[in-house]
RONU-626205 format. One record per residue (C-alpha): residue number from 1; residue in one letter; x, y, z. Coordinates in nm, 3 decimals, decimal comma. Example, Ala and Ser with C-alpha at 12.3 -4.5 7.8 and 13.67 -1.06 7.14 Angstrom:
// RONU-626205
n / res / X / Y / Z
1 / a / 1,230 / -0,450 / 0,780 $
2 / s / 1,367 / -0,106 / 0,714 $
// end
This chain:
// RONU-626205
n / res / X / Y / Z
1 / m / 0,596 / 0,045 / -4,818 $
2 / a / 0,338 / 0,046 / -5,094 $
3 / g / 0,018 / -0,134 / -5,009 $
4 / l / 0,082 / -0,118 / -4,637 $
5 / s / -0,159 / 0,091 / -4,436 $
6 / e / -0,040 / 0,334 / -4,171 $
7 / k / -0,204 / 0,119 / -3,904 $
8 / g / -0,027 / -0,190 / -4,037 $
9 / r / 0,305 / -0,004 / -4,048 $
10 / k / 0,275 / 0,095 / -3,683 $
11 / r / 0,179 / -0,255 / -3,575 $
12 / g / 0,468 / -0,404 / -3,765 $
13 / l / 0,710 / -0,156 / -3,608 $
14 / v / 0,591 / -0,246 / -3,259 $
15 / l / 0,637 / -0,618 / -3,332 $
16 / a / 0,989 / -0,555 / -3,463 $
17 / m / 1,083 / -0,345 / -3,163 $
18 / g / 0,916 / -0,596 / -2,932 $
19 / g / 1,139 / -0,870 / -3,071 $
20 / l / 1,451 / -0,660 / -3,016 $
21 / g / 1,345 / -0,565 / -2,664 $
22 / g / 1,254 / -0,925 / -2,595 $
23 / l / 1,616 / -1,024 / -2,654 $
24 / v / 1,703 / -0,850 / -2,327 $
25 / m / 1,441 / -1,047 / -2,135 $
26 / l / 1,547 / -1,367 / -2,308 $
27 / d / 1,904 / -1,309 / -2,197 $
28 / e / 1,790 / -1,285 / -1,836 $
29 / t / 1,659 / -1,642 / -1,832 $
30 / i / 1,814 / -1,841 / -2,118 $
31 / l / 2,177 / -1,825 / -2,008 $
32 / g / 2,124 / -1,943 / -1,650 $
33 / v / 2,040 / -2,293 / -1,773 $
34 / s / 2,360 / -2,307 / -1,981 $
35 / l / 2,608 / -2,182 / -1,720 $
36 / p / 2,692 / -2,526 / -1,575 $
37 / a / 2,775 / -2,657 / -1,926 $
38 / i / 2,993 / -2,353 / -1,999 $
39 / r / 3,166 / -2,387 / -1,664 $
40 / s / 3,233 / -2,758 / -1,715 $
41 / e / 3,364 / -2,727 / -2,073 $
42 / m / 3,592 / -2,431 / -1,998 $
43 / g / 3,696 / -2,538 / -1,648 $
44 / l / 3,586 / -2,208 / -1,492 $
45 / s / 3,555 / -2,117 / -1,126 $
46 / p / 3,205 / -2,031 / -0,997 $
47 / t / 3,295 / -1,660 / -0,973 $
48 / t / 3,432 / -1,644 / -1,328 $
49 / t / 3,122 / -1,826 / -1,451 $
50 / h / 2,895 / -1,565 / -1,294 $
51 / w / 3,097 / -1,286 / -1,459 $
52 / i / 2,951 / -1,415 / -1,786 $
53 / i / 2,618 / -1,282 / -1,661 $
54 / n / 2,737 / -0,983 / -1,463 $
55 / s / 2,970 / -0,836 / -1,725 $
56 / y / 2,663 / -0,796 / -1,947 $
57 / m / 2,444 / -0,661 / -1,665 $
58 / l / 2,708 / -0,419 / -1,540 $
59 / t / 2,773 / -0,266 / -1,883 $
60 / f / 2,401 / -0,248 / -1,954 $
61 / t / 2,343 / -0,074 / -1,619 $
62 / c / 2,605 / 0,195 / -1,671 $
63 / f / 2,513 / 0,286 / -2,030 $
64 / a / 2,132 / 0,249 / -2,022 $
65 / a / 2,088 / 0,609 / -1,908 $
66 / i / 2,226 / 0,737 / -2,241 $
67 / g / 2,079 / 0,459 / -2,457 $
68 / g / 1,741 / 0,627 / -2,486 $
69 / k / 1,906 / 0,934 / -2,636 $
70 / a / 2,048 / 0,742 / -2,934 $
71 / i / 1,754 / 0,825 / -3,162 $
72 / d / 1,793 / 1,198 / -3,102 $
73 / l / 2,173 / 1,187 / -3,131 $
74 / f / 2,212 / 0,972 / -3,442 $
75 / g / 1,867 / 0,886 / -3,580 $
76 / l / 1,698 / 0,548 / -3,538 $
77 / r / 1,818 / 0,374 / -3,853 $
78 / p / 2,192 / 0,452 / -3,817 $
79 / a / 2,190 / 0,383 / -3,443 $
80 / l / 1,993 / 0,060 / -3,477 $
81 / i / 2,191 / -0,075 / -3,773 $
82 / v / 2,532 / -0,015 / -3,610 $
83 / t / 2,416 / -0,146 / -3,271 $
84 / s / 2,252 / -0,456 / -3,416 $
85 / v / 2,549 / -0,544 / -3,638 $
86 / v / 2,789 / -0,515 / -3,345 $
87 / f / 2,552 / -0,714 / -3,121 $
88 / a / 2,523 / -0,990 / -3,383 $
89 / v / 2,900 / -1,009 / -3,431 $
90 / a / 2,954 / -1,018 / -3,054 $
91 / s / 2,698 / -1,301 / -3,027 $
92 / l / 2,874 / -1,492 / -3,304 $
93 / l / 3,215 / -1,456 / -3,139 $
94 / a / 3,077 / -1,539 / -2,794 $
95 / g / 2,953 / -1,868 / -2,935 $
96 / f / 3,299 / -1,945 / -3,074 $
97 / a / 3,481 / -1,843 / -2,754 $
98 / d / 3,731 / -2,096 / -2,622 $
99 / g / 3,801 / -1,924 / -2,291 $
100 / a / 3,659 / -1,691 / -2,028 $
101 / t / 3,843 / -1,380 / -2,151 $
102 / m / 3,692 / -1,392 / -2,498 $
103 / l / 3,345 / -1,482 / -2,374 $
104 / i / 3,329 / -1,215 / -2,105 $
105 / s / 3,468 / -0,953 / -2,343 $
106 / m / 3,191 / -1,027 / -2,593 $
107 / r / 2,935 / -1,010 / -2,314 $
108 / v / 3,059 / -0,658 / -2,234 $
109 / v / 3,006 / -0,562 / -2,600 $
110 / q / 2,658 / -0,719 / -2,595 $
111 / g / 2,574 / -0,524 / -2,280 $
112 / l / 2,679 / -0,197 / -2,440 $
113 / c / 2,466 / -0,270 / -2,747 $
114 / a / 2,168 / -0,373 / -2,534 $
115 / a / 2,197 / -0,048 / -2,338 $
116 / i / 2,133 / 0,139 / -2,663 $
117 / m / 1,888 / -0,104 / -2,821 $
118 / f / 1,649 / -0,162 / -2,531 $
119 / p / 1,561 / 0,204 / -2,448 $
120 / m / 1,537 / 0,269 / -2,822 $
121 / t / 1,248 / 0,023 / -2,852 $
122 / l / 1,039 / 0,222 / -2,603 $
123 / a / 1,144 / 0,555 / -2,754 $
124 / a / 1,044 / 0,437 / -3,104 $
125 / a / 0,697 / 0,338 / -2,984 $
126 / t / 0,656 / 0,670 / -2,803 $
127 / l / 0,751 / 0,869 / -3,113 $
128 / t / 0,536 / 0,660 / -3,351 $
129 / f / 0,206 / 0,654 / -3,162 $
130 / d / 0,001 / 0,942 / -3,027 $
131 / e / -0,128 / 0,954 / -2,670 $
132 / t / -0,448 / 0,766 / -2,750 $
133 / e / -0,260 / 0,465 / -2,890 $
134 / r / 0,062 / 0,476 / -2,690 $
135 / g / -0,061 / 0,268 / -2,397 $
136 / r / -0,158 / -0,024 / -2,619 $
137 / a / 0,177 / -0,006 / -2,802 $
138 / i / 0,375 / -0,010 / -2,478 $
139 / g / 0,157 / -0,297 / -2,355 $
140 / t / 0,241 / -0,493 / -2,670 $
141 / l / 0,612 / -0,434 / -2,612 $
142 / a / 0,579 / -0,552 / -2,252 $
143 / g / 0,375 / -0,856 / -2,355 $
144 / m / 0,633 / -0,968 / -2,609 $
145 / a / 0,911 / -0,915 / -2,358 $
146 / t / 0,742 / -1,140 / -2,102 $
147 / i / 0,692 / -1,412 / -2,365 $
148 / f / 1,065 / -1,408 / -2,433 $
149 / l / 1,125 / -1,411 / -2,058 $
150 / a / 0,910 / -1,720 / -2,005 $
151 / a / 1,058 / -1,903 / -2,303 $
152 / g / 1,416 / -1,854 / -2,187 $
153 / p / 1,468 / -2,152 / -1,952 $
154 / f / 1,305 / -2,403 / -2,188 $
155 / l / 1,485 / -2,270 / -2,497 $
156 / g / 1,816 / -2,264 / -2,311 $
157 / g / 1,772 / -2,623 / -2,204 $
158 / v / 1,682 / -2,744 / -2,553 $
159 / l / 1,976 / -2,566 / -2,717 $
160 / t / 2,227 / -2,679 / -2,454 $
161 / d / 2,122 / -3,046 / -2,448 $
162 / y / 2,050 / -3,105 / -2,817 $
163 / l / 2,294 / -2,865 / -2,988 $
164 / s / 2,544 / -2,681 / -2,767 $
165 / w / 2,554 / -2,400 / -2,513 $
166 / r / 2,708 / -2,196 / -2,794 $
167 / w / 2,365 / -2,175 / -2,959 $
168 / v / 2,241 / -1,975 / -2,660 $
169 / f / 2,443 / -1,689 / -2,811 $
170 / w / 2,394 / -1,773 / -3,178 $
171 / i / 2,013 / -1,772 / -3,141 $
172 / n / 2,041 / -1,394 / -3,094 $
173 / i / 2,162 / -1,342 / -3,451 $
174 / p / 1,846 / -1,425 / -3,654 $
175 / i / 1,629 / -1,239 / -3,405 $
176 / v / 1,835 / -0,921 / -3,412 $
177 / v / 1,877 / -0,931 / -3,793 $
178 / a / 1,504 / -0,983 / -3,859 $
179 / g / 1,396 / -0,725 / -3,601 $
180 / t / 1,640 / -0,462 / -3,727 $
181 / a / 1,554 / -0,514 / -4,095 $
182 / l / 1,181 / -0,486 / -4,027 $
183 / a / 1,219 / -0,185 / -3,797 $
184 / c / 1,436 / 0,005 / -4,044 $
185 / f / 1,188 / -0,066 / -4,324 $
186 / l / 0,886 / 0,049 / -4,124 $
187 / w / 1,039 / 0,342 / -3,934 $
188 / r / 0,939 / 0,695 / -4,028 $
189 / n / 1,128 / 0,992 / -3,885 $
190 / p / 0,918 / 1,233 / -3,674 $
191 / e / 0,789 / 1,530 / -3,870 $
192 / v / 0,906 / 1,768 / -3,600 $
193 / p / 1,270 / 1,702 / -3,511 $
194 / r / 1,347 / 1,690 / -3,141 $
195 / p / 1,626 / 1,897 / -2,983 $
196 / r / 1,965 / 1,729 / -2,963 $
197 / p / 2,005 / 1,591 / -2,608 $
198 / v / 2,297 / 1,667 / -2,379 $
199 / v / 2,510 / 1,366 / -2,275 $
200 / d / 2,649 / 1,391 / -1,922 $
201 / r / 2,994 / 1,242 / -1,992 $
202 / i / 3,137 / 1,317 / -1,648 $
203 / g / 2,841 / 1,150 / -1,480 $
204 / l / 2,883 / 0,846 / -1,706 $
205 / v / 3,251 / 0,810 / -1,614 $
206 / l / 3,177 / 0,844 / -1,242 $
207 / l / 2,900 / 0,583 / -1,266 $
208 / l / 3,134 / 0,344 / -1,450 $
209 / i / 3,404 / 0,385 / -1,187 $
210 / g / 3,163 / 0,346 / -0,897 $
211 / m / 2,965 / 0,048 / -1,024 $
212 / t / 3,263 / -0,139 / -1,168 $
213 / g / 3,477 / -0,089 / -0,859 $
214 / l / 3,203 / -0,198 / -0,621 $
215 / i / 3,087 / -0,501 / -0,818 $
216 / f / 3,441 / -0,622 / -0,894 $
217 / g / 3,539 / -0,592 / -0,528 $
218 / l / 3,233 / -0,780 / -0,408 $
219 / m / 3,254 / -1,051 / -0,676 $
220 / e / 3,626 / -1,120 / -0,639 $
221 / g / 3,656 / -1,062 / -0,264 $
222 / p / 3,605 / -1,429 / -0,164 $
223 / d / 3,872 / -1,546 / -0,414 $
224 / f / 4,133 / -1,270 / -0,370 $
225 / g / 4,072 / -1,221 / 0,004 $
226 / w / 3,872 / -0,932 / 0,147 $
227 / v / 4,178 / -0,750 / 0,287 $
228 / t / 4,404 / -0,780 / -0,016 $
229 / p / 4,510 / -0,444 / -0,164 $
230 / a / 4,336 / -0,506 / -0,500 $
231 / i / 3,998 / -0,570 / -0,335 $
232 / l / 4,029 / -0,286 / -0,083 $
233 / v / 4,124 / -0,039 / -0,356 $
234 / s / 3,839 / -0,163 / -0,577 $
235 / l / 3,578 / -0,132 / -0,302 $
236 / v / 3,700 / 0,209 / -0,188 $
237 / a / 3,709 / 0,336 / -0,547 $
238 / g / 3,357 / 0,202 / -0,600 $
239 / v / 3,212 / 0,368 / -0,290 $
240 / i / 3,388 / 0,699 / -0,354 $
241 / g / 3,295 / 0,690 / -0,723 $
242 / l / 2,924 / 0,640 / -0,645 $
243 / a / 2,929 / 0,904 / -0,370 $
244 / v / 3,089 / 1,159 / -0,603 $
245 / f / 2,847 / 1,058 / -0,879 $
246 / i / 2,545 / 1,126 / -0,656 $
247 / a / 2,687 / 1,459 / -0,537 $
248 / y / 2,773 / 1,565 / -0,891 $
249 / e / 2,440 / 1,462 / -1,044 $
250 / a / 2,244 / 1,646 / -0,774 $
251 / r / 2,393 / 1,976 / -0,900 $
252 / q / 2,340 / 1,924 / -1,274 $
253 / a / 2,061 / 2,090 / -1,470 $
254 / k / 2,047 / 1,792 / -1,709 $
255 / p / 2,189 / 1,498 / -1,515 $
256 / l / 2,254 / 1,146 / -1,642 $
257 / i / 2,028 / 1,023 / -1,360 $
258 / d / 1,813 / 1,268 / -1,166 $
259 / v / 1,910 / 1,152 / -0,816 $
260 / r / 1,707 / 1,439 / -0,664 $
261 / l / 1,392 / 1,233 / -0,717 $
262 / f / 1,517 / 0,990 / -0,453 $
263 / r / 1,450 / 1,258 / -0,193 $
264 / l / 1,082 / 1,171 / -0,235 $
265 / k / 1,011 / 0,889 / 0,008 $
266 / a / 0,743 / 0,721 / -0,205 $
267 / f / 0,964 / 0,731 / -0,514 $
268 / h / 1,260 / 0,596 / -0,318 $
269 / a / 1,046 / 0,310 / -0,189 $
270 / s / 0,908 / 0,232 / -0,536 $
271 / a / 1,256 / 0,225 / -0,686 $
272 / t / 1,364 / -0,009 / -0,407 $
273 / v / 1,076 / -0,246 / -0,486 $
274 / i / 1,172 / -0,244 / -0,855 $
275 / l / 1,536 / -0,312 / -0,769 $
276 / l / 1,460 / -0,598 / -0,529 $
277 / t / 1,196 / -0,767 / -0,743 $
278 / q / 1,436 / -0,765 / -1,038 $
279 / m / 1,707 / -0,894 / -0,806 $
280 / s / 1,476 / -1,178 / -0,701 $
281 / k / 1,392 / -1,254 / -1,065 $
282 / i / 1,758 / -1,286 / -1,159 $
283 / v / 1,830 / -1,499 / -0,853 $
284 / v / 1,559 / -1,748 / -0,949 $
285 / a / 1,645 / -1,743 / -1,321 $
286 / i / 2,017 / -1,806 / -1,259 $
287 / f / 2,051 / -2,002 / -0,938 $
288 / v / 1,749 / -2,235 / -0,948 $
289 / p / 1,861 / -2,408 / -1,272 $
290 / h / 2,218 / -2,395 / -1,139 $
291 / f / 2,106 / -2,580 / -0,825 $
292 / l / 1,903 / -2,834 / -1,019 $
293 / q / 2,198 / -2,923 / -1,240 $
294 / l / 2,481 / -2,916 / -0,986 $
295 / e / 2,305 / -3,057 / -0,680 $
296 / m / 2,021 / -3,267 / -0,823 $
297 / k / 2,205 / -3,374 / -1,142 $
298 / y / 1,933 / -3,254 / -1,380 $
299 / s / 2,013 / -3,217 / -1,748 $
300 / a / 2,003 / -2,866 / -1,892 $
301 / l / 1,666 / -2,935 / -2,057 $
302 / a / 1,516 / -3,082 / -1,739 $
303 / a / 1,643 / -2,786 / -1,536 $
304 / g / 1,500 / -2,545 / -1,793 $
305 / l / 1,160 / -2,711 / -1,788 $
306 / a / 1,164 / -2,719 / -1,409 $
307 / t / 1,236 / -2,346 / -1,395 $
308 / v / 0,957 / -2,257 / -1,638 $
309 / v / 0,699 / -2,303 / -1,361 $
310 / a / 0,846 / -1,994 / -1,193 $
311 / v / 0,845 / -1,760 / -1,496 $
312 / l / 0,542 / -1,887 / -1,690 $
313 / p / 0,279 / -1,694 / -1,486 $
314 / f / 0,434 / -1,359 / -1,578 $
315 / p / 0,297 / -1,324 / -1,934 $
316 / f / -0,053 / -1,426 / -1,822 $
317 / l / -0,072 / -1,216 / -1,505 $
318 / s / 0,100 / -0,892 / -1,613 $
319 / a / -0,212 / -0,737 / -1,768 $
320 / p / -0,449 / -0,848 / -1,484 $
321 / a / -0,200 / -0,708 / -1,230 $
322 / g / -0,206 / -0,372 / -1,405 $
323 / k / -0,586 / -0,368 / -1,430 $
324 / f / -0,621 / -0,462 / -1,063 $
325 / a / -0,394 / -0,173 / -0,965 $
326 / d / -0,592 / 0,072 / -1,180 $
327 / r / -0,916 / -0,034 / -1,015 $
328 / h / -0,812 / -0,092 / -0,654 $
329 / g / -0,485 / 0,095 / -0,618 $
330 / s / -0,128 / -0,032 / -0,611 $
331 / r / -0,043 / -0,030 / -0,241 $
332 / r / -0,226 / -0,347 / -0,139 $
333 / p / -0,111 / -0,575 / -0,422 $
334 / v / 0,249 / -0,453 / -0,393 $
335 / l / 0,269 / -0,508 / -0,018 $
336 / l / 0,090 / -0,844 / -0,030 $
337 / s / 0,303 / -0,971 / -0,317 $
338 / l / 0,625 / -0,855 / -0,147 $
339 / a / 0,528 / -1,060 / 0,156 $
340 / l / 0,448 / -1,362 / -0,063 $
341 / l / 0,779 / -1,324 / -0,247 $
342 / a / 0,963 / -1,316 / 0,085 $
343 / v / 0,785 / -1,630 / 0,206 $
344 / a / 0,840 / -1,805 / -0,128 $
345 / n / 1,212 / -1,726 / -0,126 $
346 / a / 1,246 / -1,855 / 0,229 $
347 / a / 1,055 / -2,171 / 0,133 $
348 / i / 1,268 / -2,226 / -0,179 $
349 / g / 1,583 / -2,202 / 0,031 $
350 / g / 1,452 / -2,445 / 0,292 $
351 / l / 1,303 / -2,696 / 0,049 $
352 / m / 1,629 / -2,722 / -0,144 $
353 / f / 1,761 / -2,942 / 0,137 $
354 / m / 1,502 / -3,206 / 0,047 $
355 / e / 1,630 / -3,227 / -0,313 $
356 / n / 1,280 / -3,314 / -0,433 $
357 / y / 1,147 / -3,107 / -0,721 $
358 / m / 0,782 / -3,197 / -0,655 $
359 / v / 0,816 / -3,032 / -0,316 $
360 / l / 1,010 / -2,733 / -0,453 $
361 / a / 0,777 / -2,663 / -0,748 $
362 / p / 0,483 / -2,518 / -0,546 $
363 / a / 0,714 / -2,261 / -0,386 $
364 / l / 0,845 / -2,164 / -0,730 $
365 / l / 0,487 / -2,131 / -0,858 $
366 / v / 0,384 / -1,906 / -0,567 $
367 / w / 0,689 / -1,692 / -0,637 $
368 / g / 0,594 / -1,671 / -1,007 $
369 / i / 0,235 / -1,570 / -0,928 $
370 / a / 0,342 / -1,302 / -0,679 $
371 / l / 0,612 / -1,143 / -0,896 $
372 / p / 0,392 / -0,962 / -1,155 $
373 / f / 0,168 / -0,825 / -0,878 $
374 / a / 0,478 / -0,670 / -0,722 $
375 / m / 0,645 / -0,542 / -1,039 $
376 / i / 0,354 / -0,411 / -1,252 $
377 / p / 0,163 / -0,203 / -0,992 $
378 / t / 0,492 / -0,059 / -0,868 $
379 / g / 0,531 / 0,115 / -1,204 $
380 / r / 0,207 / 0,299 / -1,129 $
381 / l / 0,328 / 0,392 / -0,780 $
382 / t / 0,652 / 0,522 / -0,926 $
383 / a / 0,474 / 0,749 / -1,175 $
384 / n / 0,230 / 0,875 / -0,912 $
385 / s / 0,508 / 0,960 / -0,666 $
386 / v / 0,679 / 1,229 / -0,878 $
387 / p / 0,558 / 1,568 / -1,006 $
388 / k / 0,413 / 1,591 / -1,356 $
389 / d / 0,712 / 1,783 / -1,489 $
390 / k / 0,940 / 1,494 / -1,385 $
391 / q / 0,753 / 1,211 / -1,556 $
392 / g / 1,004 / 1,205 / -1,840 $
393 / e / 1,285 / 1,094 / -1,608 $
394 / v / 1,087 / 0,807 / -1,455 $
395 / s / 1,129 / 0,551 / -1,736 $
396 / g / 1,506 / 0,592 / -1,740 $
397 / l / 1,527 / 0,558 / -1,363 $
398 / v / 1,306 / 0,249 / -1,367 $
399 / i / 1,531 / 0,082 / -1,625 $
400 / t / 1,838 / 0,174 / -1,418 $
401 / a / 1,682 / 0,036 / -1,098 $
402 / r / 1,597 / -0,290 / -1,275 $
403 / l / 1,948 / -0,330 / -1,407 $
404 / v / 2,114 / -0,249 / -1,077 $
405 / g / 1,889 / -0,510 / -0,916 $
406 / g / 1,990 / -0,772 / -1,171 $
407 / t / 2,359 / -0,692 / -1,126 $
408 / l / 2,333 / -0,710 / -0,747 $
409 / g / 2,139 / -1,038 / -0,767 $
410 / v / 2,416 / -1,211 / -0,959 $
411 / t / 2,679 / -1,053 / -0,732 $
412 / m / 2,508 / -1,163 / -0,411 $
413 / g / 2,463 / -1,520 / -0,531 $
414 / s / 2,819 / -1,541 / -0,658 $
415 / v / 2,963 / -1,410 / -0,330 $
416 / l / 2,760 / -1,649 / -0,115 $
417 / l / 2,851 / -1,951 / -0,329 $
418 / a / 3,218 / -1,850 / -0,331 $
419 / m / 3,202 / -1,838 / 0,051 $
420 / s / 3,054 / -2,192 / 0,050 $
421 / a / 2,732 / -2,067 / 0,207 $
422 / g / 2,523 / -2,285 / -0,030 $
423 / f / 2,233 / -2,220 / -0,263 $
424 / s / 1,980 / -2,198 / 0,022 $
425 / s / 2,156 / -1,895 / 0,171 $
426 / i / 2,098 / -1,699 / -0,151 $
427 / f / 1,721 / -1,731 / -0,118 $
428 / w / 1,720 / -1,668 / 0,256 $
429 / v / 1,911 / -1,344 / 0,212 $
430 / m / 1,672 / -1,250 / -0,068 $
431 / s / 1,378 / -1,324 / 0,162 $
432 / a / 1,519 / -1,098 / 0,434 $
433 / l / 1,574 / -0,813 / 0,188 $
434 / l / 1,217 / -0,842 / 0,058 $
435 / m / 1,076 / -0,834 / 0,410 $
436 / l / 1,276 / -0,520 / 0,488 $
437 / c / 1,141 / -0,369 / 0,166 $
438 / w / 0,787 / -0,463 / 0,271 $
439 / a / 0,834 / -0,290 / 0,607 $
440 / y / 0,964 / 0,025 / 0,439 $
441 / g / 0,692 / 0,021 / 0,174 $
442 / a / 0,421 / -0,013 / 0,438 $
443 / t / 0,521 / 0,327 / 0,575 $
444 / a / 0,617 / 0,495 / 0,247 $
445 / f / 0,311 / 0,407 / 0,036 $
446 / v / 0,065 / 0,599 / 0,248 $
447 / k / -0,122 / 0,758 / -0,044 $
448 / d / -0,246 / 0,561 / -0,340 $
449 / s / -0,500 / 0,708 / -0,578 $
450 / v / -0,745 / 0,484 / -0,758 $
451 / a / -0,850 / 0,554 / -1,114 $
452 / a / -1,192 / 0,707 / -1,152 $
453 / r / -1,461 / 0,453 / -1,224 $
// end
């Protein structure tokens, strides 16, 4: 590290961690373009195809709550090296998969690694920078993540059309190797060691049972039959598992997820906005390119380019959305953007019948403009809705809400397509959910402080 200033070391660490965190955002948008090619080559059913996405999301969701504790449990370098090596190997094997079992299994492994890697990027920035620099560091992480997010559809289309869908997984390897090597080189352990965290193993098991049972039952219900014993047992186990999880966590001094915060109406509403906006993002990232390829016969590259119009505004509008909320408050932009998202989703669903991209594109653009003004100011509402001594739990809960939203988005779309409801129904249901969220938010967000000028 000779010749490298402390300022340069910190900047380099943020860039390395931003690249690793960006992999998660990239995965949200790059794979949707490739799903039709994977489905065609392997001869998969629509439900099995969507498990390629949801197996990753489900594992990520269940383990993200303990991922942020990896630094304190094992140290950054050991945790990051092991996680990154396993993630790279899983990506390599996923690219070589010749059937759904192998591919989905590797996606589960990737999801487990991402659940450790993604919270670690934020924790590393928090431990490296003091309070006066931390905001800029977190902003850099978020900015890099949104760049990866916007690049996903285009990159997925290029790789699928000109190389193979397998490169959608193999592209992870150089990114994770370079990011890990740089981060390990630049990382410096905190001078004051932090106390070893407690891992709520019982809560983790209950969450796994609840989420897996519920999602499996919903995903496979149309194929197995809703009243078959396997589906009924799965759904009942899921509901009971989640109910017991909530009851158990509410009594723990150091819970996996502090469900007691959901008793606060404003926090509950903010978490719902986060969940539904992420759900909408996944729906657009997965099912718009799916529609363009299956119904309008677009190539993977053309579908990727066509989807970029929806995600491209995010990197450019994230910072302005945050500044607007700081100056004018979060309530107005969140409620207005929720309404616009609902209208845009309804329009996307209706315009799909015309099978004309030039007509569909404006609705996708409106959706893309509204999304950051819903997601970014909601983070401020979430922080403002809880007591100061509970701020530490907020980031973990926000990540969990995002992941649950992504998992439910894939599940909802898969179920509706399996029931032959059509692509339009996915966006109409999403529109209805966003409008219900708007109505609830209008009553819940009654107080909204504005930063001092």
